[in-house]
C-alpha positions as YAML, in Angstrom:
chain: A
units: angstrom
residues:
- id: 1
  name: MET
  ca: [-60.87, 65.91, -3.34]
- id: 2
  name: LEU
  ca: [-62.90, 68.44, -5.32]
- id: 3
  name: GLU
  ca: [-65.84, 67.11, -7.29]
- id: 4
  name: LYS
  ca: [-65.78, 68.46, -10.82]
- id: 5
  name: THR
  ca: [-68.58, 68.46, -13.37]
- id: 6
  name: LEU
  ca: [-67.93, 68.46, -17.12]
- id: 7
  name: LYS
  ca: [-68.98, 71.81, -18.54]
- id: 8
  name: SER
  ca: [-67.75, 71.67, -22.16]
- id: 9
  name: ILE
  ca: [-65.25, 70.22, -24.62]
- id: 10
  name: GLU
  ca: [-63.90, 72.60, -27.24]
- id: 11
  name: PRO
  ca: [-61.25, 72.08, -29.92]
- id: 12
  name: LEU
  ca: [-57.95, 73.90, -29.55]
- id: 13
  name: ILE
  ca: [-57.88, 76.25, -32.53]
- id: 14
  name: SER
  ca: [-54.54, 78.00, -32.81]
- id: 15
  name: SER
  ca: [-51.43, 76.09, -33.83]
- id: 16
  name: SER
  ca: [-49.52, 77.59, -30.89]
- id: 17
  name: GLU
  ca: [-52.05, 76.07, -28.48]
- id: 18
  name: LYS
  ca: [-51.82, 72.68, -30.17]
- id: 19
  name: ASN
  ca: [-48.02, 72.65, -30.37]
- id: 20
  name: SER
  ca: [-47.41, 73.70, -26.78]
- id: 21
  name: ARG
  ca: [-49.89, 71.48, -24.95]
- id: 22
  name: PHE
  ca: [-50.00, 67.80, -24.09]
- id: 23
  name: CYS
  ca: [-52.90, 65.56, -23.10]
- id: 24
  name: VAL
  ca: [-53.40, 65.24, -19.35]
- id: 25
  name: GLY
  ca: [-54.52, 61.63, -19.85]
- id: 26
  name: CYS
  ca: [-51.85, 60.13, -22.09]
- id: 27
  name: GLY
  ca: [-49.20, 62.74, -22.94]
- id: 28
  name: GLU
  ca: [-49.99, 62.92, -26.67]
- id: 29
  name: PRO
  ca: [-50.42, 66.38, -28.27]
- id: 30
  name: ALA
  ca: [-53.63, 67.98, -26.98]
- id: 31
  name: THR
  ca: [-56.38, 68.87, -29.42]
- id: 32
  name: ASN
  ca: [-59.23, 69.72, -27.02]
- id: 33
  name: LEU
  ca: [-59.81, 72.07, -24.12]
- id: 34
  name: VAL
  ca: [-62.04, 70.48, -21.48]
- id: 35
  name: LYS
  ca: [-63.78, 72.75, -18.99]
- id: 36
  name: TYR
  ca: [-65.03, 71.52, -15.64]
- id: 37
  name: SER
  ca: [-66.97, 73.47, -13.03]
- id: 38
  name: THR
  ca: [-66.32, 72.95, -9.34]
- id: 39
  name: ASP
  ca: [-67.07, 74.95, -6.20]
- id: 40
  name: GLY
  ca: [-67.50, 78.26, -8.05]
- id: 41
  name: ALA
  ca: [-64.38, 77.83, -10.19]
- id: 42
  name: VAL
  ca: [-63.67, 76.58, -13.71]
- id: 43
  name: ILE
  ca: [-60.88, 74.06, -14.27]
- id: 44
  name: LEU
  ca: [-59.30, 73.90, -17.74]
- id: 45
  name: GLU
  ca: [-57.51, 70.76, -18.89]
- id: 46
  name: LYS
  ca: [-56.13, 69.77, -22.29]
- id: 47
  name: TYR
  ca: [-56.80, 66.34, -23.85]
- id: 48
  name: CYS
  ca: [-56.24, 64.52, -27.14]
- id: 49
  name: ASP
  ca: [-59.30, 63.45, -29.18]
- id: 50
  name: LYS
  ca: [-59.27, 59.90, -27.80]
- id: 51
  name: CYS
  ca: [-59.11, 60.91, -24.14]
- id: 52
  name: ALA
  ca: [-61.65, 63.74, -24.61]
- id: 53
  name: LYS
  ca: [-64.07, 61.26, -26.20]
- id: 54
  name: ALA
  ca: [-63.63, 58.88, -23.27]
- id: 55
  name: ILE
  ca: [-64.39, 61.73, -20.83]
- id: 56
  name: GLU
  ca: [-67.44, 62.78, -22.83]
- id: 57
  name: ASP
  ca: [-68.74, 59.19, -23.00]
- id: 58
  name: SER
  ca: [-68.31, 58.61, -19.26]
- id: 59
  name: SER
  ca: [-69.83, 61.92, -18.09]
- id: 60
  name: PRO
  ca: [-73.46, 62.75, -17.55]
- id: 61
  name: LYS
  ca: [-74.94, 65.57, -19.65]
- id: 62
  name: TYR
  ca: [-72.89, 68.77, -19.59]
- id: 63
  name: ALA
  ca: [-73.70, 71.21, -16.81]
- id: 64
  name: ASN
  ca: [-74.41, 74.65, -18.25]
...
């Protein structure tokens, strides 16, 4: 399994992004784009506010 480090959490801005994406955690409409870094790559996942907050609270400081 790849180890991923939280890089950033950004709000989805356009209505087309919000309407066409669902939260990876719970299936609700996604409102945030979460970026992880791992082994030289960036992984993008979409989350709702609640799940993004839980990720942010459980992660160490963002890796820049």
